[in-house]
Structures are given as structure tokens and as C-alpha cells.
N, C-alpha and C positions, 0 to 999 in steps of 0.2 A: 871579252873572252867568249868564244863560240860555245853554244850549248852542247854538252856532252851527251851522246846517244848511248843507251845501255847496250846496244848491239854492235857498237863500234868502240870497243874497250879503251883504245888509246887515241881515238879521234884522228888517226893518221890515214885512214883508208876511205875517206868520203868519196873521192872521185872513183875509186875502184869499185866500191859498193854500189854506187849509182850505175856503173856499167853493168854489174850483175843484175840489178833491179830492171834495167832496160831490156836485158836479154830475157829475163823471166817474164816480163810483161808482154812478150811476143807470143806467149802461150795462153791457154784458156784458164790458167790457174788463178785463183782468187787470193788477193793479198789481204792478210790479216796481221794482227800483232799478238804474239803469244810469248810469254816469259820475257817481256820487254824488248822483243825484236821482231823483225819481219819474218813471217812464215806464210808460205803459199800452199793453198789447199785445193783439192779436187773432190767434189761431192762431200764437202765438210771433213775430209780426211787430210791430215798433214802429209805433204809430198816433199817440199824442200824449204829450207831456211837459209838465211845468209847472215854473216857477221864478221866483224874485224877484231883481231886480237893483237897481242904484243908483237909477234913476229910474222904473222900471216893474216890473210883474210880468206874467206871461203864460202862455199856453198855446201850444205849438208843435205843428204837424202835420207828421209826417215826410214824407208825400207830399202836402203842402199845395198843391203846384203844380197838382195835378189837381182841386182843389176849385173849384166854380163861383164862390164868393166874391161872391155877388150884393150883399152889404152892404158890400163893399170894406173889410173889416176886416183882411185879411191883408197882411203885409209880408215882403219878402225882406230879412233882416238884413244880408246881405253880397252885394249885387249883383255879379254876375260871378264869384262864388265858390260860393255856395250854389245848387245846382241845383233841389232838390225841397222842401226844408224851408221852411215859412212860419210866421210868428208872428202871434198875436193879442195885442196889448199893451194893458195897462190901467194907469192911474195912481191909481185909487180903486175901492173895492168897488161904488160906485154905477154904474160903467160896465159891470159884469157883468150880462149878460142871459142867464139860464139857458136859456131857450127857444132863443135863437139859437145858443148854444154847443152845446147838445145836437143841433141840426140839423146843425151843422158836423161834430160827432163822428160822427153817424150816416152822413153822407156819406163821411167818412174811412174808416169801417169798410167801407162798400160798395166804396170804391176798393181797399182792402186785399183784400177778397174777390175782386175782379176781377183782382187780381195786377198792377195798374198800378204801374209804378215806372220811374225813370230809372236805367239801368244806368251805373255809373261808367265813365268813359272810361279806356282803358289809357293810362298815361303813356308818352310817348316815351322810348325807351331812350337813356340817356346813355352816350356812348362817350368815353373820355378816354385818348388815346395817352400823354399826359404821365403819367397815373396808372399806366397799364399798365407803362410803362418803370420807374417807381419801384418797383412791386411785383415786377417781374422781377429787379430788383437787390437786393431784400430778401425772400428766400423765407419767413422767419418771419412778416413782416408780411402777405405774400400769403396764407399759411395762415390767419392771424387774420382777414383781410378776408373770405376766402371762407367762413369759418364764421359770418359775420354774416347776419342776415335780409336778403332783397332790399331791404326798406325802408331798413335802416341802410346797406347798400352804396350805395344811391341818394343818401342824405344826403351821404356822403363824395364821391361823384362830382360832385354838384352844387356842393359846397363848393369843389372844385378847379377845375371848369370855369367857374364864374362869375367867377373871377379873370381880368382882362383881360391882365395882363402875366405873363411867365414868372417874374420875380422874386417876384411876389405868390404865384404857384402854389408856388414853392419854399418860401416862408415858411409857407404853409399846410400843406405836406407835413411840415415840421419840427414844426408845431404838433400835427398829428394822430398822429405816431408814438407818443407815450406812450399815447394812447387805444387805438390799434390793438393795441399790445403787451398791454394789459389786456383785449382782446377786447370793448371797449365801442364803442357807437355814438357818432357825433359829438355828439349832444345828450343822451347819458346822464348827463353831468355835472350837468345841471339837474334831475335827478329825485331 
């Protein structure tokens, strides 16, 4: 059985992805591996990546929102969520047009050289009086909570504050006590 690649989810696009690799290798981008898949960088900034999925394979442009996209080939995979990443999807190797892809990549490199990017918006600070009272009554849990990264603290705060009723908040507090005692984040159990 062939080894499965994390960037080729179904292992059905090996030849097609190799074609994309070969096209990208004609540029001055540097090939790296990030998030288990090939990503190509310019001046240590992510420019493009490739991957295969169930019904398509593709190339994505990290700052694709700035591309002119005169051929209307780019899509936003998660409208409302994804701000700058855009994908160029294919379902067969016959759809691959090297000249067009290289033009998009050259434009993406120029965008990177100009420093264009969408800065992530700061998330609104979550305040939970309910959780603060809980922590003040449990000093060991408070110490454990404060030792977590801001991201993991936010996960706990969101988990508590998204409950509409106090009884649900109390049930959630009971559920997270063992995780906090172990110094784990809310979602660390899934890793």
C-alpha cells in the first residue's frame, strides 16, 4: 500500500500534484513543508501551497484576495471566514494551464514584494464574571488557567459564555475542572 501524504487527502492526485510542483519549481519560490503539506515561500513569506482533496486538487494563494483574477479562476473556500486566501481548483490534469498558473504566481510574488496583506483583526476580549467568580473560589484552578496561553484561555471563556442558562454554565464548569487541573486547554483532549 502506498504511503499516504497529508497534502493528498485521498492519494488519488499524485500525478496531478507533481505537475503543479513542476510548474511552481520554474519560479524562484522556495519549497517548504507547513501544516503537513508543500508551501512555497518568497523572502520567508507564504505565497502558494498545493494539495489534493476528495473531489479536487488545487493551488492556493495566501494573499490571493489581491490578485486581479482576470480569468475568474479563484474561489474563496470559506466565504465570511477566509479573508485573503484564494484557491484555484482542478478536477483533472487537462484543466492545468501552465502559462496561466505561472502568471498568477508571478503576480502573487509581486504582491508579496509589495507587502500587501490583510492584517488579522483583534478578537473582542471575552469577559465572564461567572468564570471569574468560579476561579476566585478555586485558587489552584485559577493558577492553572492563568498559566495557559491566551488562545487556550479564550477557548474556556467562550465555552462558558456561550451557554445561555446558568445551569448549563455550571455543568460546563464541572466538565472543565479536570482539564484545568491537568493544565490542558479545552480542546487538547482531541490532539
